[in-house]
C-alpha positions in Angstrom: -3.3 -6.4 14.7 -5.3 -5.7 11.8 -5.3 -3.5 9.0 -8.2 -0.8 10.5 -6.7 -1.2 14.3 -3.3 0.0 13.0 -4.5 2.3 10.4 -6.4 4.1 14.2 -2.6 3.9 16.0 -1.6 7.1 13.8 -1.4 10.7 15.0 -1.8 13.4 12.2 -1.1 16.4 13.2 -3.6 19.3 12.2 -1.6 22.8 13.7 1.7 23.1 14.9 0.5 22.6 18.5 -2.6 19.6 17.4 -2.7 16.3 17.0 -5.9 14.1 16.2 -6.1 10.1 16.4 -6.7 8.2 12.3 -11.4 8.0 12.2 -12.7 4.6 12.2 -13.9 6.0 9.3 -11.3 7.3 8.2 -9.3 4.3 8.6 -11.4 2.1 6.9 -11.5 4.3 3.7 -7.4 4.0 4.3 -7.8 0.3 4.6 -9.6 -0.1 1.1 -7.2 2.8 -0.5 -4.4 -0.3 0.5 -6.6 -3.8 -0.1 -7.4 -2.0 -3.9 -3.1 -1.4 -4.4 -2.0 -4.7 -3.5 -4.7 -6.4 -5.3 -2.9 -4.7 -8.3 0.7 -5.1 -7.0 -0.4 -8.8 -6.9 -2.4 -8.6 -10.7 1.1 -7.0 -11.6 3.7 -10.3 -10.4 0.9 -13.1 -12.1 1.2 -11.2 -15.4 5.1 -10.5 -15.0 5.3 -14.5 -14.7 3.4 -15.6 -16.8 5.3 -13.3 -19.3 8.2 -14.4 -18.1 10.3 -11.1 -17.5 13.5 -10.9 -15.7 12.7 -9.6 -12.8 14.6 -11.6 -9.5 11.0 -12.4 -7.6 12.6 -13.3 -4.8 12.9 -9.6 -4.2 9.4 -8.1 -3.8 11.4 -4.6 -2.4 13.0 -4.2 -6.1 9.5 -5.0 -7.4 7.5 -2.8 -6.3 9.3 -0.3 -6.7 9.6 -1.3 -9.8 5.8 -1.4 -10.2 5.3 1.5 -8.7 7.6 3.0 -11.7 5.7 1.5 -14.0 2.6 2.8 -13.1 4.3 6.4 -12.2 2.7 6.5 -9.4 
């Protein structure tokens, strides 16, 4: 399943009793944001390895947490 397909399955609450699905256009925007984030994270990991930072590069979740803290995300 593609990222756009996953996004279009998301229900959004518009009001207390109304839900709608993400449109393909909105999903495309969300995909762009997700890809941009993934690329920035991958570049950060590459730089960390080049600088030989003492991180556990096997623990991706911990790396993501550190990345988000460093970038204040």
